[in-house]
VEXKE-595140 format. One record per atom (N, C-alpha, C): x, y, z. Coordinates in steps of 0.02 Angstrom, whole numbers, padded with zeros to 5 digits, always signed. Example, Ala and Ser with C-alpha at 12.3 -4.5 7.8 and 13.67 -1.06 7.14 Angstrom:
2
+00660-00284+00390+00615-00225+00390+00660-00165+00390+00642-00112+00354+00684-00053+00357+00645+00002+00394
% end
This chain:
425
+02654-02381-02359+02712-02419-02362+02727-02462-02300+02733-02529-02306+02743-02572-02251+02811-02576-02230+02824-02567-02168+02899-02567-02142+02918-02641-02141+02979-02655-02164+03002-02725-02162+03012-02749-02086+02984-02807-02077+02988-02839-02007+03032-02895-02005+03056-02912-01947+03105-02968-01937+03076-03018-01892+03095-03086-01897+03069-03137-01854+03104-03133-01785+03153-03090-01783+03181-03070-01716+03136-03014-01689+03091-03034-01645+03035-02987-01623+03059-02923-01595+03114-02923-01553+03134-02862-01523+03158-02812-01573+03172-02833-01635+03197-02781-01686+03143-02743-01715+03078-02763-01701+03025-02733-01728+02992-02677-01686+03023-02667-01625+03002-02614-01585+03027-02547-01611+02980-02501-01618+02997-02435-01654+03047-02396-01612+03062-02414-01551+03111-02377-01509+03174-02417-01506+03179-02475-01539+03241-02512-01536+03290-02487-01586+03354-02476-01563+03407-02450-01605+03422-02492-01662+03417-02560-01652+03444-02610-01696+03391-02647-01737+03353-02607-01779+03307-02633-01823+03332-02676-01880+03294-02704-01922+03322-02740-01981+03345-02692-02033+03321-02628-02030+03346-02576-02072+03414-02551-02055+03443-02569-01997+03503-02544-01973+03559-02593-01987+03560-02647-01946+03615-02695-01955+03687-02676-01950+03706-02644-01896+03772-02618-01882+03821-02674-01866+03885-02662-01881+03935-02711-01875+03975-02697-01811+03997-02752-01777+04039-02745-01722+04078-02808-01707+04116-02809-01652+04155-02867-01630+04135-02885-01562+04120-02953-01551+04094-02975-01488+04125-03043-01467+04123-03059-01405+04134-03124-01379+04084-03142-01327+04078-03205-01305+04024-03223-01253+04049-03284-01215+04014-03305-01169+04035-03364-01128+04041-03427-01169+04002-03432-01220+04005-03492-01258+04068-03495-01309+04094-03439-01322+04151-03432-01367+04193-03371-01348+04246-03378-01313+04282-03322-01293+04322-03283-01346+04324-03312-01404+04361-03278-01461+04318-03224-01487+04356-03163-01495+04317-03108-01525+04305-03117-01599+04244-03099-01622+04226-03113-01690+04176-03060-01716+04157-03064-01779+04113-03014-01810+04040-03031-01795+04003-02980-01773+03934-02987-01768+03892-02927-01794+03832-02937-01804+03783-02886-01824+03726-02880-01770+03715-02820-01749+03660-02812-01700+03593-02813-01732+03545-02852-01703+03478-02859-01726+03430-02862-01664+03393-02810-01650+03350-02810-01589+03397-02812-01527+03383-02857-01484+03424-02874-01423+03468-02928-01428+03484-02949-01493+03526-03003-01508+03588-02981-01549+03635-03029-01552+03696-03019-01603+03694-03082-01646+03697-03067-01715+03701-03119-01761+03775-03131-01774+03798-03194-01761+03867-03216-01770+03881-03225-01846+03918-03188-01875+03928-03193-01948+03978-03254-01964+04020-03271-01916+04067-03327-01927+04026-03393-01927+03971-03400-01890+03929-03456-01896+03887-03458-01960+03862-03404-01979+03827-03400-02047+03875-03422-02104+03936-03399-02101+03980-03417-02157+04000-03492-02157+04010-03515-02093+04023-03588-02089+03965-03631-02111+03906-03607-02103+03844-03643-02127+03829-03629-02201+03873-03589-02234+03868-03577-02307+03805-03538-02320+03779-03497-02267+03721-03450-02279+03743-03381-02297+03811-03370-02291+03837-03307-02304+03896-03310-02350+03886-03288-02413+03934-03293-02465+03956-03224-02488+04015-03204-02465+04036-03136-02478+04102-03138-02526+04097-03098-02580+04153-03100-02625+04219-03080-02590+04267-03126-02597+04338-03109-02572+04349-03134-02499+04292-03150-02464+04294-03174-02397+04322-03244-02392+04360-03257-02334+04382-03326-02322+04358-03344-02249+04381-03402-02231+04353-03430-02168+04376-03385-02106+04427-03344-02112+04445-03302-02060+04415-03229-02058+04383-03210-02109+04359-03144-02115+04309-03127-02061+04270-03171-02043+04217-03157-01989+04235-03189-01922+04291-03223-01923+04316-03249-01859+04373-03203-01830+04379-03143-01859+04433-03095-01842+04413-03055-01781+04463-03030-01743+04450-02989-01684+04443-02913-01702+04442-02900-01767+04429-02828-01795+04393-02835-01854+04361-02777-01879+04326-02778-01938+04365-02759-01998+04432-02745-01986+04473-02718-02041+04475-02768-02103+04483-02831-02092+04483-02878-02148+04420-02874-02190+04366-02875-02157+04299-02871-02192+04294-02806-02228+04312-02749-02195+04301-02686-02228+04351-02678-02290+04407-02710-02288+04454-02711-02343+04427-02739-02408+04372-02779-02401+04347-02813-02461+04307-02765-02505+04290-02709-02480+04260-02655-02521+04186-02654-02525+04160-02602-02561+04092-02581-02558+04045-02636-02580+04065-02674-02633+04026-02730-02660+04015-02781-02607+04065-02799-02572+04060-02853-02522+04018-02823-02461+04022-02761-02444+03982-02737-02389+03909-02743-02409+03893-02724-02471+03827-02727-02495+03796-02794-02499+03840-02843-02527+03818-02911-02531+03803-02939-02459+03845-02923-02410+03838-02946-02339+03772-02920-02312+03763-02858-02319+03700-02828-02293+03640-02853-02325+03637-02867-02391+03580-02894-02426+03564-02968-02402+03615-03008-02393+03605-03077-02377+03583-03079-02303+03606-03039-02260+03585-03035-02186+03513-03012-02185+03498-02961-02222+03430-02933-02220+03380-02987-02243+03397-03025-02293+03349-03078-02317+03345-03132-02264+03397-03152-02232+03393-03208-02184+03351-03188-02119+03350-03120-02106+03319-03099-02045+03245-03077-02054+03222-03075-02119+03158-03055-02137+03106-03102-02103+03048-03072-02089+02998-03114-02049+02974-03176-02084+02969-03174-02152+02945-03225-02193+02997-03270-02223+03061-03263-02200+03114-03305-02226+03134-03362-02175+03126-03424-02194+03126-03481-02150+03191-03512-02137+03241-03499-02179+03307-03539-02175+03336-03539-02110+03347-03480-02082+03375-03477-02015+03324-03477-01958+03267-03445-01976+03211-03442-01926+03190-03506-01898+03187-03554-01944+03154-03623-01926+03206-03675-01912+03266-03657-01912+03323-03705-01895+03346-03691-01823+03315-03722-01778+03327-03710-01708+03398-03720-01684+03431-03775-01711+03500-03786-01693+03545-03732-01714+03537-03716-01782+03581-03663-01810+03565-03595-01779+03501-03584-01762+03483-03518-01738+03513-03512-01665+03519-03561-01627+03549-03561-01558+03623-03547-01563+03655-03568-01616+03728-03551-01622+03741-03486-01653+03693-03459-01692+03707-03396-01732+03683-03338-01690+03634-03346-01646+03608-03284-01608+03630-03286-01538+03651-03231-01514+03671-03223-01443+03640-03157-01415+03621-03159-01349+03593-03103-01320+03646-03052-01307+03630-02986-01325+03676-02934-01315+03696-02929-01239+03647-02938-01199+03657-02930-01126+03712-02979-01099+03721-03035-01135+03768-03087-01112+03835-03086-01147+03846-03034-01192+03904-03029-01233+03949-02975-01212+04016-02979-01226+04063-02928-01218+04078-02898-01285+04070-02828-01287+04084-02795-01352+04155-02765-01348+04187-02769-01404+04258-02748-01407+04267-02691-01455+04325-02661-01455+04340-02606-01505+04328-02635-01574+04287-02606-01615+04268-02643-01677+04321-02643-01736+04366-02597-01731+04416-02590-01784+04486-02579-01754+04538-02601-01790+04606-02580-01771+04612-02511-01806+04631-02456-01767+04626-02389-01788+04703-02365-01796+04723-02361-01861+04794-02341-01872+04806-02267-01854+04752-02226-01868+04761-02155-01857+04695-02124-01836+04702-02070-01798+04639-02034-01772+04652-01954-01784+04600-01925-01814+04596-01852-01825+04533-01829-01796+04536-01771-01764+04477-01739-01737+04469-01672-01763+04405-01660-01790+04391-01594-01824+04353-01548-01773+04342-01487-01796+04313-01434-01756+04263-01397-01801+04201-01434-01816+04165-01416-01873+04093-01395-01855+04077-01386-01791+04014-01355-01774+04019-01277-01767+03986-01241-01805+03987-01167-01800+03963-01148-01734+03914-01175-01709+03883-01156-01643+03936-01168-01591+03966-01220-01589+04019-01237-01538+04075-01192-01546+04101-01182-01607+04162-01138-01616+04145-01066-01594+04085-01043-01606+04061-00977-01590+04058-00972-01513+04027-01021-01483+04020-01017-01411+04087-01020-01376+04136-01057-01397+04202-01063-01372+04238-00998-01382+04235-00972-01439+04266-00913-01460+04242-00853-01417+04177-00850-01405+04147-00794-01365+04168-00797-01296+04184-00857-01268+04204-00866-01196+04279-00837-01192+04321-00850-01239+04392-00831-01232+04420-00778-01277+04374-00751-01318+04397-00695-01365+04342-00641-01367+04344-00599-01412+04292-00546-01428+04224-00583-01449+04174-00579-01411+04114-00612-01431+04087-00587-01498+04105-00528-01521+04086-00506-01587+04131-00525-01646+04184-00562-01627+04229-00591-01672+04251-00658-01647+04198-00701-01633+04215-00764-01601+04249-00816-01642+04231-00815-01709+04266-00864-01754+04332-00834-01780+04385-00876-01781+04449-00854-01812+04439-00847-01885+04477-00801-01921+04470-00791-01988+04471-00850-02037+04500-00905-02018+04510-00962-02059+04452-01011-02052+04412-01001-01999+04363-01056-01981+04315-01072-02035+04292-01021-02073+04240-01034-02125+04275-01046-02195+04341-01053-02194+04375-01069-02253+04401-01144-02258+04417-01171-02199+04447-01240-02196+04417-01278-02140+04406-01342-02146+04384-01381-02090+04442-01394-02040+04441-01357-01986+04494-01360-01938+04499-01429-01908+04560-01453-01899+04567-01516-01866+04636-01526-01835+04648-01578-01799+04719-01594-01775+04721-01666-01776+04782-01693-01778+04801-01768-01775+04799-01785-01702+04756-01833-01686+04748-01855-01612+04784-01918-01605+04774-01953-01549+04812-02013-01526+04768-02076-01533+04782-02118-01584+04743-02177-01591+04748-02230-01539+04807-02228-01506+04823-02280-01459+04776-02278-01396+04744-02225-01387+04700-02212-01325+04629-02209-01343+04604-02229-01402+04538-02236-01420+04514-02301-01390+04459-02299-01351+04434-02358-01315+04359-02366-01332+04336-02430-01317+04268-02445-01335+04227-02423-01273+04165-02409-01286+04112-02393-01233+04117-02445-01174+04112-02417-01117+04115-02456-01056+04184-02456-01024+04231-02437-01057+04301-02432-01028+04306-02373-00981+04329-02379-00920+04335-02324-00872+04391-02276-00895+04380-02217-00881+04423-02160-00900+04461-02128-00843+04521-02129-00837+04565-02103-00782+04572-02023-00795+04557-01989-00739+04566-01914-00745+04641-01903-00753+04657-01861-00802+04727-01851-00819+04760-01801-00770+04827-01808-00761+04870-01759-00730+04906-01718-00784+04929-01657-00764+04962-01617-00813+04983-01549-00784+05007-01507-00824+05025-01439-00806+04962-01394-00808+04949-01353-00757+04892-01306-00760+04924-01241-00738+04902-01187-00773+04921-01122-00757+04862-01083-00722+04872-01075-00658+04820-01040-00617+04827-00963-00628+04771-00930-00628+04774-00859-00643+04813-00812-00591+04821-00841-00532+04858-00798-00480+04928-00824-00468+04955-00863-00513+05020-00887-00503+05062-00874-00566+05126-00858-00557+05173-00845-00612+05187-00906-00656+05199-00962-00620+05217-01023-00658+05165-01075-00650+05163-01120-00692+05111-01176-00690+05124-01224-00632+05072-01259-00614+05076-01309-00561+05063-01376-00592+05090-01432-00561+05073-01499-00581+05012-01526-00542+04958-01543-00577+04893-01559-00541+04854-01604-00580+04811-01642-00547+04760-01672-00579+04710-01623-00613+04687-01642-00674+04633-01600-00706+04581-01575-00663+04564-01513-00667+04513-01484-00624+04453-01469-00668+04457-01468-00732+04406-01451-00777+04398-01502-00832+04380-01565-00809+04371-01622-00855+04300-01614-00889+04301-01624-00954+04239-01609-00995+04226-01668-01042+04164-01670-01063+04146-01714-01119+04146-01674-01182+04150-01710-01242+04137-01679-01306+04089-01728-01345+04027-01706-01355+03977-01746-01389+03991-01744-01463+04017-01801-01491+04035-01802-01561+04011-01868-01593+04020-01868-01657+04013-01931-01698+04087-01942-01729+04095-02000-01753+04158-02013-01790+04140-02053-01853+04180-02052-01906+04173-02096-01961+04238-02140-01971+04225-02200-01998+04279-02251-02007+04295-02256-02080+04359-02249-02097+04381-02251-02168+04376-02326-02189+04340-02338-02244+04333-02402-02270+04369-02410-02338+04389-02360-02370+04426-02367-02433+04493-02326-02423+04547-02350-02428+04609-02311-02414+04627-02265-02473+04672-02224-02462+04695-02176-02515+04769-02180-02518+04800-02171-02576+04871-02176-02587+04911-02109-02565+04964-02117-02538+05006-02060-02521+05018-02015-02582+05008-01954-02575+05017-01905-02628+04954-01898-02671+04900-01935-02658+04842-01930-02700+04783-01906-02660+04759-01841-02673+04704-01815-02637+04636-01853-02649+04592-01851-02602+04524-01879-02614+04481-01819-02637+04444-01832-02689+04404-01779-02715+04340-01777-02672+04318-01715-02660+04260-01704-02612+04194-01736-02641+04187-01736-02704+04129-01769-02730+04129-01843-02725+04189-01872-02710+04194-01946-02705+04209-01969-02636+04213-01922-02590+04242-01935-02522+04203-01986-02487+04132-01984-02492+04088-02032-02450+04097-02102-02473+04127-02110-02531+04139-02184-02555+04194-02213-02511+04239-02169-02477+04290-02194-02434+04266-02208-02365+04199-02198-02344+04179-02203-02278+04139-02269-02271+04160-02310-02221+04126-02372-02209+04061-02358-02163+04067-02320-02117+04012-02302-02071+04028-02256-02015+03981-02246-01968+03990-02201-01918+03980-02230-01845+04016-02194-01795+04004-02214-01726+03990-02154-01685+03967-02160-01626+03962-02107-01571+04034-02098-01545+04052-02040-01523+04122-02027-01502+04121-01969-01446+04156-01987-01396+04161-01939-01340+04236-01926-01335+04259-01869-01356+04330-01846-01354+04340-01810-01286+04347-01848-01232+04356-01815-01167+04410-01759-01168+04401-01708-01133+04442-01648-01141+04460-01624-01070+04526-01610-01058+04554-01577-00996+04558-01503-01015+04506-01465-01000+04509-01396-01020+04562-01350-00991+04579-01365-00928+04629-01324-00895+04703-01342-00921+04712-01405-00933+04779-01427-00959+04782-01395-01030+04728-01401-01066+04729-01377-01134+04737-01301-01139+04710-01266-01099+04719-01189-01096+04790-01169-01095+04832-01207-01056+04904-01192-01048+04945-01216-01106+04929-01277-01130+04976-01308-01179+04959-01296-01253+04902-01270-01272+04882-01271-01343+04915-01220-01385+04949-01167-01351+04982-01119-01388+05056-01137-01392+05093-01147-01449+05065-01128-01515+05045-01188-01559+05051-01250-01531+05036-01308-01577+04974-01342-01568+04930-01323-01524+04864-01354-01518+04866-01404-01457+04805-01444-01457+04799-01489-01403+04851-01544-01401+04867-01569-01343+04917-01623-01336+04894-01670-01276+04919-01659-01220+04898-01704-01163+04827-01699-01142+04800-01636-01159+04732-01626-01142+04680-01664-01178+04704-01700-01229+04664-01744-01275+04686-01811-01280+04746-01828-01262+04774-01894-01277+04760-01951-01231+04728-01929-01172+04720-01982-01122+04665-02027-01134+04608-02010-01175+04554-02055-01190+04513-02028-01240+04488-02070-01288+04432-02052-01332+04388-02115-01333+04323-02110-01320+04281-02163-01314+04234-02165-01379+04225-02230-01406+04180-02238-01463+04134-02293-01445+04075-02288-01480+04025-02342-01468+04048-02405-01510+04024-02463-01483+04046-02528-01511+04018-02548-01581+03961-02516-01597+03933-02536-01661+03940-02483-01713+03964-02506-01776+03975-02455-01831+03910-02458-01876+03876-02402-01881+03817-02398-01922+03841-02380-01990+03820-02420-02040+03848-02411-02107+03815-02352-02141+03851-02328-02193+03823-02271-02233+03756-02295-02272+03757-02358-02286+03694-02381-02319+03632-02375-02273+03638-02389-02208+03585-02385-02162+03568-02312-02150+03615-02267-02158+03609-02193-02145+03576-02159-02202+03579-02190-02259+03562-02156-02326+03488-02126-02323+03441-02159-02298+03375-02130-02297+03369-02066-02252+03418-02048-02215+03415-01996-02170+03459-01932-02195+03480-01941-02257+03519-01883-02281+03479-01820-02291+03506-01767-02267+03472-01699-02272+03525-01646-02298+03497-01590-02313+03541-01536-02337+03582-01504-02284+03647-01498-02295+03691-01464-02242+03676-01391-02239+03698-01354-02183+03689-01282-02176+03723-01251-02233+03694-01186-02252+03722-01148-02305+03793-01125-02285+03838-01126-02331+03913-01106-02318+03923-01037-02352+03947-00988-02310+03962-00923-02338+04028-00900-02305+04079-00881-02341+04084-00885-02413+04081-00957-02446+04074-00955-02507+04075-01024-02543+04147-01052-02535+04150-01113-02517+04218-01144-02507+04254-01142-02569+04320-01149-02563+04363-01153-02619+04343-01220-02661+04363-01218-02724+04341-01273-02768+04346-01344-02741+04403-01356-02709+04421-01430-02688+04372-01454-02634+04337-01403-02603+04287-01420-02547+04215-01418-02563+04202-01414-02632+04138-01408-02657+04108-01476-02672+04044-01486-02658+04009-01547-02680+03930-01527-02691+03901-01561-02733+03830-01547-02746+03789-01592-02709+03725-01579-02697+03681-01624-02662+03680-01609-02587+03651-01661-02553+03646-01661-02480+03690-01704-02447+03727-01677-02397+03782-01718-02367+03781-01714-02285+03726-01693-02262+03714-01698-02189+03667-01755-02176+03661-01777-02112+03620-01830-02095+03583-01811-02028+03519-01830-02030+03471-01813-01974+03482-01862-01918+03531-01853-01878+03548-01898-01821+03538-01866-01759+03485-01888-01719+03470-01866-01651+03526-01880-01606+03551-01837-01563+03607-01854-01517+03586-01829-01447+03606-01870-01395+03592-01848-01328+03657-01867-01282+03664-01828-01232+03717-01842-01181+03681-01842-01113+03703-01893-01074+03674-01901-01005+03734-01908-00954+03720-01883-00896+03770-01888-00842+03739-01921-00780+03769-01970-00753+03749-02004-00694+03800-01995-00637+03793-01951-00591+03836-01945-00530+03843-02009-00497+03896-02024-00460+03910-02085-00429+03854-02107-00380+03826-02059-00346+03775-02079-00295+03702-02063-00320+03691-02055-00383+03625-02037-00405+03589-02106-00427+03526-02102-00425+03487-02161-00445+03484-02173-00519+03487-02119-00553+03480-02125-00627+03518-02068-00663+03527-02079-00725+03567-02031-00764+03519-01973-00781+03544-01914-00793+03510-01855-00807+03533-01827-00872+03488-01801-00913+03504-01778-00983+03539-01709-00975+03597-01705-01011+03635-01648-01017+03616-01610-01083+03603-01646-01136+03603-01614-01202+03556-01653-01249+03524-01620-01298+03494-01652-01352+03505-01609-01412+03548-01635-01457+03562-01604-01516+03556-01639-01580+03586-01618-01637+03577-01656-01697+03642-01648-01742+03659-01706-01777+03721-01702-01818+03707-01655-01877+03647-01645-01897+03633-01608-01958+03656-01531-01952+03668-01510-01889+03689-01443-01880+03763-01426-01903+03800-01480-01916+03869-01472-01928+03883-01426-01996+03927-01383-01988+03941-01334-02040+03983-01370-02098+04034-01402-02079+04075-01440-02121+04051-01511-02126+04043-01539-02186+04021-01608-02197+04080-01659-02188+04062-01723-02182+04111-01775-02175+04152-01773-02243+04125-01767-02297+04155-01767-02363+04202-01711-02365+04186-01653-02343+04234-01595-02345+04292-01604-02295+04277-01635-02235+04330-01647-02190+04382-01697-02220+04355-01751-02254+04406-01796-02282+04443-01768-02342+04407-01732-02384+04440-01697-02442+04498-01650-02415+04482-01618-02366+04534-01563-02336+04593-01603-02308+04575-01660-02270+04630-01702-02238+04674-01725-02287+04654-01740-02346+04695-01774-02395+04722-01728-02449+04707-01663-02448+04725-01618-02501+04797-01608-02508+04832-01614-02451+04909-01607-02450+04944-01673-02483+04903-01726-02488+04929-01789-02513+04935-01841-02450+04907-01821-02393+04907-01866-02336+04868-01927-02356+04895-01986-02342+04856-02045-02360+04812-02070-02302+04760-02106-02314+04717-02132-02263+04720-02207-02267+04702-02242-02208+04707-02312-02202+04639-02339-02177+04629-02402-02196+04566-02434-02171+04564-02435-02094+04511-02417-02070+04505-02410-01994+04523-02346-01968+04551-02297-02005+04565-02231-01975+04498-02201-01949+04503-02165-01896+04441-02133-01859+04446-02057-01869+04395-02029-01889+04390-01954-01905+04332-01931-01858+04352-01890-01805+04297-01865-01763+04266-01798-01790+04204-01790-01779+04170-01731-01804+04192-01669-01769+04215-01670-01711+04214-01613-01668+04152-01605-01627+04156-01566-01574+04098-01561-01527+04035-01532-01570+03979-01567-01561+03918-01549-01596+03869-01512-01551+03859-01446-01567+03819-01401-01528+03762-01376-01572+03704-01369-01546+03653-01344-01587+03637-01270-01567+03583-01234-01592+03571-01165-01580+03542-01149-01512+03522-01193-01471+03490-01177-01407+03533-01201-01348+03518-01174-01290+03557-01191-01231+03552-01268-01211+03498-01295-01227+03491-01369-01208+03521-01415-01264+03550-01387-01316+03580-01427-01369+03655-01420-01376+03686-01395-01322+03759-01388-01320+03798-01454-01305+03854-01461-01337+03889-01525-01336+03947-01531-01287+03957-01483-01244+04011-01482-01192+03991-01444-01131+04016-01471-01077+04008-01430-01014+04039-01365-01013+04091-01358-01049+04125-01291-01056+04074-01236-01079+04036-01254-01127+03984-01213-01154+03926-01204-01106+03903-01261-01083+03847-01259-01033+03857-01222-00971+03916-01223-00944+03928-01187-00882+03961-01123-00891+03975-01100-00951+04010-01041-00968+04078-01046-00934+04116-01101-00943+04180-01108-00918+04182-01105-00839+04127-01139-00813+04125-01144-00739+04090-01088-00705+04076-01033-00743+04046-00977-00712+03972-00988-00693+03938-01035-00728+03862-01040-00715+03853-01117-00714+03860-01146-00656+03853-01220-00653+03786-01241-00679+03787-01300-00709+03728-01331-00742+03683-01372-00690+03620-01357-00685+03576-01395-00643+03555-01459-00675+03566-01515-00643+03547-01582-00674+03484-01601-00649+03455-01569-00602+03397-01593-00565+03410-01637-00506+03362-01648-00464+03371-01689-00399+03430-01661-00355+03439-01593-00361+03494-01561-00319+03565-01565-00342+03572-01597-00401+03640-01605-00431+03658-01544-00475+03717-01519-00468+03742-01473-00520+03817-01493-00542+03833-01465-00598+03900-01482-00624+03926-01417-00662+03992-01403-00652+04027-01361-00694+04070-01398-00745+04102-01449-00717+04143-01497-00755+04134-01567-00715+04163-01620-00745+04151-01686-00723+04186-01693-00653+04150-01738-00613+04184-01758-00549+04198-01828-00551+04244-01852-00506+04262-01924-00503+04198-01966-00489+04184-02020-00520+04127-02061-00513+04076-02047-00562+04071-01990-00595+04027-01973-00645+04031-02022-00706+03972-02041-00731+03968-02086-00785+03934-02046-00841+03959-02042-00903+03932-02003-00957+03913-02050-01011+03854-02046-01037+03827-02088-01091+03802-02046-01146+03828-02061-01209+03802-02030-01268+03755-02080-01306+03703-02055-01333+03656-02095-01373+03645-02059-01439+03631-02098-01491+03613-02071-01556+03571-02116-01595+03525-02085-01638+03478-02122-01674+03447-02083-01732+03423-02117-01785+03381-02085-01838+03315-02117-01834+03263-02080-01845+03193-02100-01841+03169-02113-01910+03150-02176-01925+03118-02198-01988+03045-02199-01977+03009-02230-02032+02941-02241-02026+02923-02303-01993+02915-02298-01923+02896-02353-01887+02959-02393-01864+03020-02368-01874+03082-02404-01854+03134-02346-01837+03187-02373-01808+03245-02333-01786+03309-02360-01814+03353-02318-01833+03420-02341-01847+03464-02304-01794+03491-02343-01742+03523-02312-01687+03593-02336-01679+03626-02306-01637+03701-02318-01628+03716-02358-01560+03663-02367-01525+03671-02393-01454+03698-02340-01410+03742-02355-01366+03769-02306-01320+03844-02304-01319+03866-02248-01294+03942-02236-01288+03951-02209-01216+03980-02250-01177+03976-02237-01102+04051-02242-01075+04066-02196-01026+04131-02193-00993+04121-02168-00922+04155-02201-00871+04150-02177-00804+04220-02147-00780+04217-02094-00746+04277-02058-00725+04309-02089-00662+04370-02109-00667+04410-02133-00610+04455-02079-00580+04470-02076-00520+04516-02023-00493+04583-02029-00529+04617-01971-00530+04688-01968-00554+04733-02009-00512+04785-02031-00544+04841-02066-00510+04880-02016-00471+04892-02031-00409+04931-01983-00369+05002-01989-00384+05036-01933-00399+05108-01932-00419+05147-01903-00353+05204-01935-00343+05248-01913-00287+05270-01843-00300
% end
């Protein structure tokens, strides 16, 4: 079987995240046009969909002149699955190696293609709501063993429902945005009352997220077997976590300031169509979930995931973790079905985080909390660097990709650098 090639040569590199089989959507601007608009990543370039539409090379049902000149993807996403498919098909055709319409029109090509290195990438969607789940059995077991009886690490409800909490959409930021170390209340073990302090146990959470593409009505649950129809695509997600603030505040209502200060997502949304070839069977679930959480077939995806840490004075980043999305116990469909079972409605652009993704081995853990055993066993990064938790100046980068036959469907990177806390009087 011959792998489809593109006339954009950089897209044909087997290690390039943005092959013609991928075509993720995002929002960009550049020096030639400061207005944020819709683009598709192809190789080391960005294809400007507003230019294609103006040239009448992109005809999408329901789209108007503003759809691809918009600073968010929400208007395009709202057109629905038929429009997503039509757009993807037309772009694929235009970019194929033997298709001459765009390839051989130098003037149009110069307006439609922009180097990623010269562009500014923006938050790809307006996010009305954000929910974070807790769906990795390995992660939940590791955390439970740290703070409870290791023989009963999982809470009794964990294998019955996809645990989640409503997060803060206003502090979701795009990759490259610096993250300020939060302040808050911390309860030290040798003091009776809490102290006000900058976070001393700042952590990463290696996650993915999915973007709602088809809304649901208030009072109408989404059926598990149909839930994936409501998903536009996926992003990388780092749900930064202040572990010491969280330890004091989470009882009885769960995370609050320990999570609200920042959540970073990657700028490119990889569509479910691009991920379809990498569908695999999810882990066995026992006990069998209640009826509303059941679906047949395969609902996990073979997505390789890595986390890197670069200290401020280090020459290069060092790998913290290599794990895989396929380990997740609860699927995206089950998460969404449970989220809506009460009648809670969802909106276009809503973001749903997977929860920290950890694998079965020590080098596949998704948080420093697990890696360092809550600070008791610092992690060696190599070159003389160690970490229990993040230090000021540390830069964390998440990467993710699926390996095809001679091509890659990747997410690019999700990066954030830690700034010192604001000093309070």
